[in-house]
Each structure stands twice: as structure tokens, then as C-alpha cells.
VOPAGU-2260 file (C-alpha; in pm, 1 decimal, decimal comma):
REM VOPAGU-2260
SITE   aa  ch    i         X         Y         Z
SITE  MET   A    0   14988,7    5625,7    8356,6
SITE  THR   A    1   14866,1    5697,6    8007,2
SITE  TYR   A    2   15099,7    5645,7    7715,0
SITE  SER   A    3   15033,4    5841,7    7401,6
SITE  THR   A    4   15215,7    5892,1    7077,3
SITE  GLN   A    5   15306,5    6222,5    6924,7
SITE  PRO   A    6   15113,8    6336,5    6618,1
SITE  PRO   A    7   15299,8    6317,4    6285,6
SITE  LEU   A    8   15510,9    6624,6    6211,8
SITE  VAL   A    9   15489,0    6823,4    5887,3
SITE  PRO   A   10   15829,1    6849,8    5712,3
SITE  ARG   A   11   15946,8    7191,0    5594,1
SITE  ALA   A   12   16087,2    7295,9    5257,5
SITE  ASP   A   13   16454,1    7195,0    5221,9
SITE  HIS   A   14   16584,2    7548,1    5169,8
SITE  ALA   A   15   16393,1    7709,0    5458,3
SITE  LEU   A   16   16665,2    7686,6    5726,5
SITE  ASP   A   17   16973,2    7663,4    5502,1
SITE  GLY   A   18   17143,4    7404,5    5726,0
SITE  THR   A   19   17117,0    7607,8    6046,4
SITE  PRO   A   20   17251,7    7387,0    6327,5
SITE  ILE   A   21   17033,0    7285,2    6621,2
SITE  HIS   A   22   17192,8    7272,8    6965,7
SITE  VAL   A   23   17070,9    7148,0    7301,9
SITE  GLY   A   24   16890,6    7440,5    7466,2
SITE  ASP   A   25   16761,3    7595,2    7142,0
SITE  ILE   A   26   16388,3    7654,9    7096,5
SITE  VAL   A   27   16248,2    7484,4    6785,7
SITE  HIS   A   28   15918,8    7538,5    6603,3
SITE  LEU   A   29   15741,9    7217,3    6500,0
SITE  TYR   A   30   15415,8    7181,0    6305,0
SITE  PRO   A   31   15214,1    6871,7    6399,8
SITE  ALA   A   32   14972,7    6749,0    6133,0
SITE  ASP   A   33   14680,3    6819,8    6368,2
SITE  GLY   A   34   14729,1    7195,8    6356,2
SITE  SER   A   35   14877,8    7398,4    6641,0
SITE  VAL   A   36   15240,5    7515,8    6631,0
SITE  ILE   A   37   15468,9    7370,1    6897,7
SITE  LYS   A   38   15759,5    7571,8    7040,4
SITE  ALA   A   39   15981,6    7357,1    7258,4
SITE  ARG   A   40   16333,2    7345,7    7401,1
SITE  VAL   A   41   16570,5    7077,5    7270,1
SITE  ILE   A   42   16700,7    6867,3    7560,1
SITE  TYR   A   43   16881,3    6585,2    7378,7
SITE  ASN   A   44   17029,5    6494,2    7042,5
SITE  ALA   A   45   17182,1    6168,6    6922,0
SITE  PRO   A   46   17277,0    6002,7    6595,1
SITE  PHE   A   47   17020,1    5739,3    6502,3
SITE  ASN   A   48   16997,9    5545,8    6174,3
SITE  GLY   A   49   17235,7    5781,9    5995,5
SITE  ALA   A   50   17072,0    6110,0    6099,8
SITE  THR   A   51   17060,6    6317,1    6417,5
SITE  THR   A   52   16741,5    6273,2    6616,4
SITE  TYR   A   53   16640,0    6546,4    6862,5
SITE  THR   A   54   16413,4    6532,9    7168,4
SITE  THR   A   55   16221,3    6823,8    7320,2
SITE  ASP   A   56   16136,1    6899,9    7678,9
SITE  LEU   A   57   15780,5    6818,8    7789,5
SITE  VAL   A   58   15512,3    6999,4    7590,5
SITE  THR   A   59   15162,5    7035,3    7734,7
SITE  ARG   A   60   14880,5    6997,1    7481,5
SITE  ARG   A   61   14503,5    6963,8    7498,0
SITE  ALA   A   62   14383,6    6618,0    7388,1
SITE  GLU   A   63   14068,3    6551,4    7184,1
SITE  ASN   A   64   13885,6    6436,7    7497,7
SITE  GLY   A   65   13966,2    6765,0    7674,3
SITE  ARG   A   66   14235,0    6623,8    7901,8
SITE  THR   A   67   14589,0    6756,3    7915,7
SITE  GLN   A   68   14868,2    6558,9    7748,1
SITE  LYS   A   69   15236,5    6594,6    7823,3
SITE  LEU   A   70   15453,0    6483,6    7531,7
SITE  ARG   A   71   15819,8    6483,6    7441,3
SITE  PHE   A   72   15859,5    6527,8    7068,1
SITE  ARG   A   73   16126,7    6333,1    6881,8
SITE  PHE   A   74   16213,8    6473,8    6542,0
SITE  ARG   A   75   16479,9    6525,1    6277,2
SITE  HIS   A   76   16610,3    6846,5    6124,6
SITE  GLU   A   77   16364,2    6829,4    5832,5
SITE  HIS   A   78   16070,2    6873,0    6074,2
SITE  VAL   A   79   16193,6    7204,9    6218,0
SITE  HIS   A   80   16028,1    7518,8    6078,1
SITE  GLY   A   81   16213,2    7769,1    6294,5
SITE  ILE   A   82   16501,0    7786,4    6543,1
SITE  GLU   A   83   16552,8    8034,2    6826,2
SITE  PRO   A   84   16921,1    7982,0    6909,2
SITE  VAL   A   85   17017,6    8018,6    7273,1
SITE  ARG   A   86   17393,4    8028,1    7216,0
SITE  ARG   A   87   17384,6    8351,9    7015,3
SITE  ALA   A   88   17181,4    8524,0    7288,8
SITE  ALA   A   89   17416,4    8395,6    7559,8
SITE  GLN   A   90   17727,6    8516,0    7374,8
SITE  SER   A   91   17612,9    8867,9    7290,6
SITE  PRO   A   92   17642,7    9021,5    7644,8
SITE  ALA   A   93   17999,6    8887,3    7675,3
SITE  CYS   A   94   18089,4    9026,2    7334,4
SITE  GLN   A   95   17941,5    9363,8    7430,9
SITE  ALA   A   96   18144,0    9369,9    7753,8
SITE  GLN   A   97   18468,2    9324,1    7558,5
SITE  ALA   A   98   18391,7    9612,5    7321,5
């Protein structure tokens, strides 16, 4: 089994998400320092050292040697560049049915 570490993540501008909450199940956009954008589903969140730390589902990436890496990214809110909320999408059909 090969252990590898995630690349450093690029933080976003403070005002970019305006405090949008992140929930388990949401898709987040992360920018690793090595280039390619990562879109991954949040599977876990927990308070750690005074801030919430999030964990993504496995992400498959191509390594420098050409092999495939499977990584789980751990990050904080300041590393998220975009959020695709799942809860809003799940609630809209129910709201439409009531109307």
C-alpha cells in the first residue's frame, strides 16, 4: 500500500463565499497548488483546533510518475472556491409538490 500526502491547497479570497455553509454531501471545488481543480463530495466534518475540518470522498488523480493516486482531501472553509449544495437540490422537488 502506498501512502501519499495531498498537495497544498490554495486559499480563496475571504469574501468569495460570504460564509456559505458546507454540509456533508455537498460538492466542493478545491484548487491544489499543483494545478488541476478538484471537485469532490464532503463525507465528514469535525471541529479540530478551533475550526471545522472537512474530508472529501476519494478523489482519483494522475501522479507525476503516471500512476493513479486515490486521495481524500482534508481542508478548512478557507480552501473552498465553490460549493454545489445538495440540500437545496433535494428540497426543491418537495417544495414544488406543495405549491
